[in-house]
NUDRENTOR-577391 format. One record per atom (N, C-alpha, C): residue in one letter; x, y, z. Coordinates in steps of 0.1 Angstrom, whole numbers, plus 5000, padded with zeros to 4 digits. Example, Ala and Ser with C-alpha at 12.3 -4.5 7.8 and 13.67 -1.06 7.14 Angstrom:
<recs>
A513249435078 A512349555078 A513249675078 S512849785071 S513749895071 S512950005079 
</recs>
This chain:
<recs>
M402990169368 M402490069358 M402990089344 E403589989338 E404089999325 E402989959315 V402790049305 V401690029296 V402290019282 T402089909275 T402489889261 T401189859253 R401489829240 R400389789231 R399589669236 R400389579243 R399789449247 R398689469258 N398889559268 N397989579279 N397289719279 Y397389789267 Y396889929267 Y395389929269 K394689849261 K393189859262 K392689809275 D393389709281 D392989669295 D393289769306 S394189859303 S394689959313 S393890089312 L393190109300 L392590239298 L391690289309 N390790209313 N389890249324 N390590289337 T391690219340 T392490249352 T393090389350 V393590419338 V394190549335 V393090659336 Y391990639330 Y390890729330 Y390490769344 S390290659353 S389890679366 S390890759374 A392190729372 A393290799379 A393290949376 I393090979363 I393091119359 I391791189365 E390691119365 E389491179369 E389491219384 E390091129392 E389991149407 E391191229412 A392191259403 A393391329407 A393191479411 D393991529420 D393991669423 D394891739413 F395991679409 F396791739398 F397591629392 L398191659380 L398891559372 L400291609370 A401291509369 A402691549366 A402991469353 I403791529344 I404091459332 I405591469329 D406191379321 D407491389316 D407691299304 G408591339295 G408791259283 G410191229280 E410391119273 E411791079269 E411791079253 F412891129248 F412891159233 F413991089226 S413891069213 S414991009206 S416091109203 G415891229207 G416991329205 G416491469209 I417391569210 I416991699214 I417191799203 S418291799196 S418591899186 S419291839174 D418691869162 D419291829149 D420291919143 G420592039150 G421492139145 G422392179156 P422092299162 P422992349172 P422992259185 N424092269192 N424192189204 N423192239214 V422992159225 V421992189235 V422092329241 S423392369244 S423592489251 S423292609242 A423492589229 A423092699219 A421592699217 L420992579217 L419592569215 L418792629226 T419392629238 T418692679250 T419492799256 N419892889248 N420692999252 N419993079263 G420693109274 G420093179285 G419593319282 L419993379271 L419493509267 L418293509257 D417793389254 D416693379245 D415393449251 T414693509242 T413293549245 T412393419244 P411293419250 P410393299248 P410093269234 E409893379225 E409693349211 E410793289204 E412093329208 E413293269202 E413393129206 R413193099219 R413292959224 R412292869217 Y411092909216 Y409992829209 Y410392809195 T410792909188 T411192899173 T412292799171 K413292809180 K414492709179 K414092569181 L413292549192 L412892409195 L411992359184 K411092439179 K410192399168 K410992359156 K411992429153 K412792409141 K413792289142 H414292269154 H415392169156 H415092049164 S413892039170 S413591929179 S412391849175 M411491899166 M410191829163 M410391709154 D411491689148 D411691569140 D412091449148 F412391469161 F412591359170 F411291299175 L411391189182 L410191119186 L410091119201 L408891149206 L408591119220 L408090979221 F408990889227 F408590749227 F408390689241 Q408490769251 Q407990729264 Q407390849271 F406090829275 F405390939282 F405090899296 G405590979305 G405390949319 G404191029325 L403290969332 L402191039338 L402090989352 C401991079362 C401791049376 C400691129381 T399591069387 T398491139392 T398691149407 F398191259413 F398291289427 F396991319433 K396591239443 K395291259450 K395591269465 Y395191379471 Y395391399485 Y394391319494 D394891239503 D393991159512 D393991239526 Q392891299529 Q392791379541 Q392891289553 T392391169553 T392491079565 T393891039568 K394691019557 K396090979559 K397091089559 S396591209556 S397491329554 S398691309545 K398391239534 K399391219524 K398791209510 Y399691219500 Y399191209486 Y399291059482 I398191019475 I398190889469 I398590899455 I399590839450 I400090859436 I399890739428 K399690759415 K399490649405 K400390679393 P401590619393 P402490649381 P402290549370 F402390609357 F402290529345 F403390559336 N403990449330 N404990469319 N404390409306 F404090499297 F403590459284 F404690459273 Y404790339267 Y405690329256 Y404990349243 V405390449235 V404690509224 V405490489211 F404790439200 F405490429187 F404390439176 P404690519166 P403690539155 P403490429145 K403090319150 K402890199141 K401790229131 P401990209118 P400990239108 P399690149110 F398590209109 F397290129111 F396990039099 N397290089087 N397090009075 N397990069064 R397790029052 R398690069041 R398490219038 T397390269041 T397090419038 T397390509050 S397890449061 S398090529073 S399390599071 P399590709079 P400890789078 P402090699082 D403090709074 D404290639076 D405290739082 I405290749095 I406090859102 I407590839101 K408290939097 K409690939097 K410191019109 F411190969116 F411791039127 F413291019127 I413991099134 I415491089135 I415891059150 C417091009151 C417690979164 C418991059166 Q419291089178 Q420491149182 Q421391049190 S422591029186 S423390919192 S423590939207 S423791069211 S423991099225 S422791069233 S421591099228 S420391069235 S420090919237 I420290849226 I420090699226 I421090639235 D422390679235 D423390629244 D423090659258 F422590769261 F422190809275 F421090719280 L419990699272 L418890619276 L419290479278 A420190429269 A420690289270 A421490269283 S422290369286 S422990359299 S422090359311 Q420890409310 Q419990419321 Q419090289321 G419290199312 G418590069312 G417190079304 F417090179295 F415890199288 F415690079279 D414390029278 D414089909270 D413589949257 F414389959246 F413989999233 F413089899226 N413189769230 N412289669224 N410789699228 K410589749240 K409189779243 K408689899235 V409489979230 V409090089222 V408790039208 F409789979201 F409689939187 F408789819185 C408789729194 C407989609192 C406589619198 N406389689209 N405089699215 N404689839219 G405189939212 G404790079215 G403390099211 I402690179218 I401290209216 I401190309204 P400390279194 P400290369182 P399490489186 Y399390589177 Y398690709179 Y398390779166 L397390869166 L397090949155 L396891089160 N397291199153 N396891329157 N395391359152 Q394891469155 Q393491499152 Q393191489137 E394091549129 E393791549114 E393891409109 E394791329113 E394891189109 E393691109113 E393291129125 E392091059130 E390791099122 A390691229119 A389491269111 A389591209097 Q390691199091 Q390891139077 Q390490999078 L390990929088 L390690779089 L389190759091 R388590839099 R387090819102 R386290859089 E386790949081 E386190989069 E386290879059 Q387390809058 Q387590699048 Q386690589052 T386590559065 T385790449070 T384290469067 E383890599069 E382490629066 E382190629051 E383190659043 E382990659028 E382890509024 R383690419030 R383490279026 R382190219030 R381690269042 R380390219046 R379290269036 N379390389032 N378390449023 N378390379009 Q379690339005 Q379790268992 Q379190128993 H379390069005 H378789939007 H377289939007 A376790049014 A375290059015 A374690089002 N375390158993 N374890188979 N375190088969 G375789968973 G376089868964 G377289888955 V378189978960 V379390008952 V380489928959 G381189848951 G382189758957 G383589798954 T384489698952 T385889718950 T386189808938 P385389798927 P385789878915 P386090028917 S385590078928 S385790218931 S387290248933 Y388090148935 Y389490168937 Y390190188923 I389490168912 I390190168899 I390390308895 S391490338889 S391690468883 S391390468868 P390290528863 P389990528849 P391090588840 S391790678846 S392790748838 S394090678837 S394190558843 S395390488843 S395790448828 K396990488824 K397490468810 K398490358809 G398890308820 G399990198820 G399490078827 P400189968826 P399789838832 P399889858847 A398989788854 A398989788869 A400189708874 H400789758884 H401989688890 H401489568898 V401889448893 V401489328900 V402689268907 P402589248920 P403789188927 P404089048922 E405289008924 E405788888918 E404988768923 E404588768936 E403888658942 E402388638937 H401888748930 H400488738925 H400488728909 K401588728903 K401588728888 K400988598882 D401288478888 D400688358882 D399188358884 F398688408895 F397188408897 F396588498887 I397088618885 I396588718876 I396588668862 N397688608858 N397788558844 N396788448842 R396488358851 R395488258850 R394088318847 V393788428855 V392488498854 V392388558840 I393488628835 I393388688822 I393188588811 E393788468812 E393588368802 E392188318802 K391588308814 K390188258814 K389188368808 V389488498811 V388688598806 V388788608790 E389988598785 E390188598770 E389588478764 A389588358771 A388988238766 A387488248765 L386888338774 L385488358775 L384888398761 F385688468753 F385188528741 F385288428729 T385888308732 T386088208722 T385188088724 N384488078735 N383587968738 N382188008739 S381287918742 S379887948743 S379487998757 E380287998766 E379988038780 E379688188780 K378688228788 K378388378789 K378788438803 T379188348812 T379688398825 T380888328829 L381588378838 L382888318843 L382888328858 D383088218865 D383288218879 D384788208882 L385188308890 L386588308893 L386888238906 E388088188908 E388388118921 E388488218932 P388288178944 P388288278956 P389688348956 C389488478960 C390688558960 C390588668971 T391688728974 T391588838985 T391188968978 G390889068987 G390489198982 G391589258974 F392789238977 F393989298970 F394089238956 Q393789098956 Q393889028943 Q392789078933 R391589098939 R390489148931 R390789288925 K391489368933 K391889498928 K392789488917 L393789398918 L394689378907 L393989328894 I392989238896 I392189188885 I391589298877 Y390789388885 Y390089498879 Y391089598872 Q392189628878 Q393089718872 Q393689658860 T394089528860 T394689468848 T393689468836 L392489418839 L391489418829 L391089558823 N391089648832 N390789788828 N391889838818 W393189798821 W394289848812 W394189778799 K393689648799 K393689568786 K392389608778 G391589698784 G390489738776 G389189668778 F389189568787 F387889498790 F386989578799 T385689558796 T384689618805 T383889508811 W383289528823 W382589418830 W381589478839 K380689388843 K379589428852 K379489318863 P380089348875 P379989248886 P378589208889 L378289078890 L376989028893 L376689038908 K375489078911 K375089078925 K374888938930 Q375488908941 Q375288778947 Q373988768955 K373288658954 K372088638961 K372488608976 S371788668985 S371988658999 S371488519003 K372388449011 K371988319016 K371588319030 V371488439036 V371088459049 V369888549050 D369088539060 D367888619062 D368288759066 D367288849066 D367588989069 D368189009083 E367588929093 E368088949107 E369588909108 E369888799101 E371288749102 E372188849095 R371788909084 R372589009077 R372789139085 K371689179092 K371889299101 K372889269112 R372789139118 R373689109128 R375189109124 R375389059112 R376789059106 R377289209104 E376289289099 E376689429096 E376989499109 Q376289469119 Q376589529132 Q377889489138 Q378189359136 Q379489309141 Q380689379133 K380389389120 K381489459112 K381589599116 L380489669119 L380589809124 L381389819137 E381089729146 E381789729159 E383289699157 R383689609148 R385089579145 R385789699140 E385089769130 E385689889125 E385889999135 Q384890009144 Q385090109155 Q386190079164 E386389949167 E387389899176 E388789929169 E388889899156 E390089929149 E390390069149 L389390159148 L389590299148 L390190349161 N389590299172 N390090329186 N391490279188 D391790159182 D393190109183 D394190199176 A393690249165 A394590339157 A394790469164 V393790529170 V393890649177 V394890629189 G394790519196 G395790469205 G395990569217 F397290599219 F397690679230 F397090819230 S396690869219 S396090999218 S394891009227 R394290899230 R393090899238 R393390939253 V394590899257 V395090939271 V395291089271 I395891149260 I396191289260 I394791369259 H393891309252 H392491379252 H391891379266 A392091269273 A391491259287 A392191359296 I393491379295 I394191479303 I393691619300 S393491649287 S392991779283 S391591809288 K390691709286 K389291729290 K389091729305 S390091679312 S389891679327 S389991819333 G390791909326 G390992039332 G391892049344 K392491939347 K393391929359 K394692009356 L395292059367 L396592119366 L397592019362 V398492049353 V399491959348 V400892029351 V401691959359 V402992019362 V404091939355 G405291999354 G406391929347 G407691999350 H408791939348 H410091989350 H410792029337 N411092159335 N411592209323 N410692159311 M409392179312 M408492109304 M408092169290 L408792269286 L408492329273 L408592229262 L409692149262 L409892049251 L408791939252 D408491899265 D407391799267 D406091839261 V405691969264 V404392019259 V404392029244 M405492079238 M405592099224 M405491969216 H406191859221 H406091729215 H404691669217 T404091689228 T402791639231 T401791699221 I401791829219 I400891889209 I401291849195 H402491839192 H402991809178 H402591669174 Q402791569183 Q402491429180 Q401091389181 F400391439191 F399091389194 F397891479191 Y398191599188 Y397091699184 Y397191749170 C398191839168 C398291899155 C399691959154 P400091989141 P401392059139 P401492189148 L402692219153 L402792339161 L402592459152 P401992559158 P401692679149 P402892769146 E402892829135 E403792929131 E403393059138 E404393149139 E403993289143 E403093349133 M401893389137 M400893429128 M401093579123 I401593659132 I401893799128 I403393829129 T403993849117 T405393859117 T405893999115 N404894089111 N405294229108 N404194319114 T404494409123 T403494489130 T403294629123 S403994649112 S403694779105 S402194769100 L401494889101 L400094889099 L399694829085 A400394859075 A399994809061 A400094659061 E401294609066 E401494459065 E400494389075 L400294449086 L399394389096 L397994369090 E397494479083 E396194469077 E396094359066 K397194339058 K397194239048 K397194099055 Q397994079065 Q397993949072 Q396693909078 L395994009083 L394693979090 L393593959080 K393793969067 K392893929057 K392893779053 E393993719057 E394193579054 E393893489066 G393693359063 G393393269074 G394593259084 P394193229096 P392893189102 P391993309105 F392493429101 F391693549104 F390593579093 K389693659096 K388593699086 K388493849086 S388293909074 S388094049074 S386694079079 P386594179088 P385194219093 P384394289083 Q383094279084 Q382094349076 Q381894489083 V382094599075 V381794729081 V380994809071 E380394909075 E379595009067 E379795149072 T380095239063 T380295379067 T378895449070 A378795509081 A377595579084 A377295689074 E375995719072 E375595819062 E376195959066 G376696029056 G377296159058 G378796159061 F379396039062 F380796029065 F381595979053 H382796019052 H383695979041 H383995829042 S383795759030 S383995619030 S385395579025 Y386095489032 Y387395449028 Y387395309022 D388295279012 D388395159005 D389795109007 T389994989013 T391294929015 T391994899002 A391294878991 A391894848979 A392694978974 Q392295088978 Q392995218975 Q393595268987 E394895228990 E395495269003 E395695419004 Q395395469015 Q395695609018 Q396395619032 L397495539033 L398195529045 L398795659048 H398995679061 H399495809067 H398495919066 E397295899062 E396195989065 E395595939078 A395596029088 A395295979101 A393895909102 G392895959095 G391595899096 G391595759090 Y392395739079 Y392495609072 Y393195519081 D394295559087 D395095479096 D394295429108 A393495519113 A392595489124 A391595379120 Y391095389108 Y390095299102 Y390795159101 I391995149095 I392695029094 I392994959107 T393395049117 T393694999130 T392494929136 G391294989135 G390094929140 G389694799133 L389894789120 L389694669113 L390594559118 C391894589121 C392794489126 C392394439140 F391894529148 F391394499162 F390294399161 V389294429152 V388094349151 V388494209146 S389394199136 S389794069131 S390393989142 M391294049150 M391993969160 M391093929172 A390194019175 A389193989186 A388293879182 N387793889169 N386893779165 N387593649163 Y388893649161 Y389693529160 Y389693459174 L389793539184 L389793479198 L388393409200 G387393469194 G386093409196 G385893269190 S386793239180 S386693109173 S387092999183 F387793029194 F388192919204 F387092889214 L385992969214 L384992949224 L384092829220 T383392769230 T382492659227 T381092699231 P380192719221 P380392719207 P381192839202 P381792839191 P382492959186 P381593079184 K382093199185 K381393319183 K381993399172 A381193449163 A381693519152 A381993669155 Y381293719166 Y381393859170 Y381793869184 I382893939187 I383393959201 I383294109204 S382694139215 S382494279219 S383894339223 A383994469222 A385194539226 A385394529241 R384294499249 R384394489263 R384394349268 S384594249259 S384494109262 S385694069272 K385393969280 K386393919289 K387593859281 L387393829269 L388493779260 L389493889257 V388994009256 V389894119253 V390394189265 E389794179276 E390094249289 E391594229293 P392194109291 P393594099295 P394594189288 F394094249276 F394994329268 F394794479271 F393894509280 F393594649283 F394794719290 N395094839286 N396194919292 N397594859290 K397694779280 K398994729276 K399494799264 L400594879265 L401094959254 L402294889248 F402094839235 F403194769228 F404394859227 L405594799229 L406894869228 L407594819216 M407794899206 M408494859194 M409994849196 R410594759189 R412094739189 R412694719203 I411894659212 I412394619225 I412194469226 I413294389227 I413194249226 I412594189238 D412994229250 D412694159262 D411394209269 I410994329266 I409794379273 I408694409262 P407694319261 P406794339249 P405794449251 Y405494489263 Y404494599265 Y404794669278 L404194789279 L404194869291 L402794859297 N402794809309 N401494799317 N401294919325 I400395009320 I400195139326 I399295139338 T398595019341 T397695019353 T398094899362 G399294849361 G399694739370 G401194719370 P401694609376 P403094589377 P403694569363 D404894609361 D405594599349 D405794449346 Y405694409333 Y405794269329 Y407194209333 D408194289330 D409594239334 D410494359337 T411294349347 T412094459351 T413494419354 S413894299350 S415294249353 S415794169342 A417094159342 A417794079331 A419194049335 F419693929329 F421093899329 F421593939316 V422793999316 V423394049304 V424793989303 S425093919292 S426493869290 S427293959280 L428493999285 L429294079277 L430393999270 S430594029257 S431593949249 S432993969253 Q433394079260 Q434694099264 Q434794129279 T435694059286 T435694069301 T436094209306 D436794279298 D437194409302 D435994509302 Q434994469296 Q433794559296 Q433094559309 V433294449317 V432694439330 V432994559339 Q434294589340 Q434794699348 Q434294829343 I434194849330 I433694969324 I432194989329 A431494879328 A430094889332 A429894919347 M430794859355 M430694879369 M431095029372 N432095079366 N432495219368 N431395319364 T430795289353 T429695369348 T428495369357 S428195259363 S426995249372 S427095329384 R428295369388 R428495449401 R427795579400 Y427595629387 Y426995759385 Y425595749381 A425095629380 A423695609375 A422695619386 E421595689383 E420495709392 E419295619389 S419295549378 S418095479374 S418195329374 Y419395279377 Y419595129378 Y420695089387 R420794969391 R421894909399 R422594809391 I423894789393 I424694689385 I425594619395 Q425694489393 Q426694409401 Q427194289392 T428294239395 T428794129388 T427993999391 Y428093899383 Y427393779385 Y427893709398 A429193719401 A429693659413 A429093729426 E428993859425 E428293939436 E426893899437 Y426193879426 Y424793829426 Y424593699433 I425493599430 I425393469436 I425693479451 Q426693559455 Q426993579469 Q425793639477 G425093739471 G423993799477 G422793699478 K422693619468 K421593519467 K421793419479 Q423093379481 Q423293289492 Q422993349505 Q423393469507 Q423093539519 Q421593549522 D420793579511 D419393579512 D418793449517 K419393339511 K418893209515 K419193179530 E420293219535 E420693199549 E419693279558 K419393399554 K418493479562 K417093419561 L416693369550 L415393319548 L415193189557 G416293119558 G416192999567 G415993029581 Q416293149586 Q416193189599 Q414793259602 T413993269591 T412793349593 T411593249594 A410693279603 A409493199605 A408593219593 K407793109590 K406893109579 K405493069585 T404493129578 T403093089581 T402493039569 W401392959571 W400692899559 W399292959558 G398892989546 G397593039544 G396592929542 D395392969540 D394292869539 D394492779527 D395092839517 D395292759504 D396492669504 G397192669515 G398392589516 G399692639511 W399592769505 W400892829500 W401492899511 V402892889512 V403592959523 V403593109521 K403493179533 K403493319533 K404693359542 S405693419536 S406893459544 S406793599548 H407293629560 H407393769565 H408793829562 Y409593749554 Y410993789552 Y411093909542 T411894009546 T412194119537 T413694139537 S414194199527 S415694219526 S415994349521 S417194399525 S417594529520 S418694509509 T418994379507 T419994349497 T419394349483 T420194359473 T419694349459 T420294219453 S419594169443 S419994039437 S420694059424 G421094179421 G421794199409 G420994199396 R420094299395 R419394319382 R419094469380 L418594499368 L418194629365 L417094689373 S417194819377 S416094879385 S416295029385 P415095099384 P415195239388 P415395249403 I416195339408 I416495349422 I415295429429 P414795379440 P413595439446 P413995579452 D412995659455 D413195779463 D413695749477 E414295839483 E414795809497 E413695779506 E412395829504 E411295809513 E410795659511 E411095599500 E410495469497 E411395359503 E410795249506 E411495139512 E411695029502 E412894969501 E413094869491 E412794729497 E412394649488 E412094509492 E412694419482 E412994299486 E413594199477 E412694169465 S413194169453 S412394119442 S412693969440 S411893909431 S412093769429 S413493739423 E413993619427 E415393589423 E415393539409 G416393569402 G416493529388 G417093389387 T416993329375 T417593199372 T418993219367 N419793119368 N421193119365 N421293089350 P421693179341 P421793149327 P423193109323 A424093109332 A425493079328 A426293029341 N427392959338 N428192919350 N429492999351 D429793079342 D430993159342 D430693299347 A431293339358 A431093469364 A431793579356 E432793549349 E433593649341 E432793689329 G432893819326 G432193879314 G430693889316 T430193879328 T428693889330 T428393989340 V427494079337 V426894169347 V425394159348 T424794199359 T423394179361 T422794299367 W421494319364 W420794429370 W419494379377 Q418994459387 Q417794419393 Q416894539396 Q415694529394 Q414794639399 Q414194599413 A414294689422 A413694669435 A412194689434 T411394609440 T409994619440 T409494689452 R408294749451 R407694819462 R406694739468 K406494739481 K405594649488 K404194719489 G403194659483 G401894699484 G401594829475 Q400394859473 Q399994969465 Q400295099472 K400295109485 K400595239492 K401895289489 N402895199487 N404295249484 N404495289470 K403395279461 K403595319447 K403095459444 K402895539455 K402395669453 K403495759446 K404695729449 K405795809443 K406595719433 K406695759421 K407495689411 K408995709413 S409695609409 S411195619411 S411795709400 K412895759403 K413595849394 K414195769382 G414495839371 G415295769361 G414395709350 V414995639341 V414295579330 V414495429331 F413595359324 F413795209323 F414695179312 V415595079314 V416495039304 V416094899300 S415994879287 S415594749281 S416794659278 L416794539283 L417894449281 L417394309278 L418194229272 L417794089269 L417594019282 T416593929283 T416293869295 T415393739293 L415393659304 L414393559304 L413093619311 L411993609304 L410793679309 L410193599320 N409693679330 N408993619341 N407493629338 L406693539345 L405193549343 L404793679350 P403793749344 P403193869350 P402593839364 E402593929373 E402093909386 E400593889386 T399893929375 T398493929375 T397993789372 V398893689368 V398393559365 V397793489377 Q396593439376 Q395793379387 Q395793229386 T395593179374 T395393039372 T396292989360 V396692859360 V397492809350 V396892669346 T397192629334 T396892499329 T398092409329 W399192469323 W400492399324 W401392479334 C401992399343 C402792469353 C404292409352 S405192499350 S406592459348 S407492509359 F408392429363 F409392479373 F410692429370 L411792489375 L413192449372 L413592329380 
</recs>
């Protein structure tokens, strides 16, 4: 279903129903461009950490526009043994609601526009009939302005509230209104030379009234608008006010526009899947919710961390020293005194834990040290100066144990290969060997029977003695190797690239003996930890 500004309101209930009844949702976006600086390959370098990738996309992609949003709902029909799908194509464009609405500026990339045009994309539907939208802050401001106008009207305060008393220059009068304003000024000036005490002005628009007040104010006139006598009874007046209220509410909903669909997706709690969807998610948040967040903690040294956690969105915790104990004051730093450093460390923990509590419904100002919010961080030891492995998990599987490494000079490959022959803590192979082993694994996998669990996910009995070319401690002779998860292809050129893989152990029983050697940290694309049980956003290659 194609949805534009023309049929958006009529289609909303259909969209809401499709989201509500769906088992899961799939999304995709089309953009006016991808990168305003580096080329796409540099923007999505295969050796980026997640933080680096996010930072680059935020810096170089958010000035483009997401102007087509694809949504497809999937509902499984048990009687037909098939999914029933409902696809939607939303054409989106930030049309200003009124003169005070945000006037969004965006850029286009010629290659992206050319590609979409070659695919038959209809730009007229975007620019002529695109559905408008507001983010949460813009919506809140608009509702506040509307409420303020209602209160002014209820208190008998009219158009003069638009006047700026501090204005020292003449009001700017557009050319098409100058004759009308000049006639009004002549009548007002004539009022002081005749016997008339009042002046009835000809009908005018709200904008013309504003120009009259501003011009008279600049010329030094003062006035008192007369209250008009109501020609309708109270019942009729209330009816008109109710109609006006309903019109204003409808206009507000029209201005919020497509953001209402995004709100419905969010509130549904349904699984949302996408293809290479990081950019889709970032644009969705940026355009329809709020500006993307900056990295809140940029320096992990204790002194700097303590200073950052005193500023928003964090709050300094209230503490009191027990009677009989030495009291510390953060205004007088005593860094590198162990007791003081322990004190500061505890303050930082409380600030960050309480910040997590601000996301609860309702928000909580105090979060216990044993809270479920804090539990995911238990037994995770932060590793300084290691780019690809953020922490050591001392009670579970390692966060990441493999990496692709690109060497700047091809002759370094052979050096690395020769060195690895004497290594006891990791395995090395060229990228070409990795691809060959991966293909062999696929062939063997195709010959292996599969069974399906109750949840519908495939359970394979396949195991392999081959390695897929990544970093790994080599297991003891008594331990059995098992294939680890396959890595993604970060490059197309086999030359100048070597890879490592860590072999995983099957089950907890095989983890009784630790492997020899040390862990080597290398740049990598990080995998999700094995402990992840549920997801809200699901991305696949």
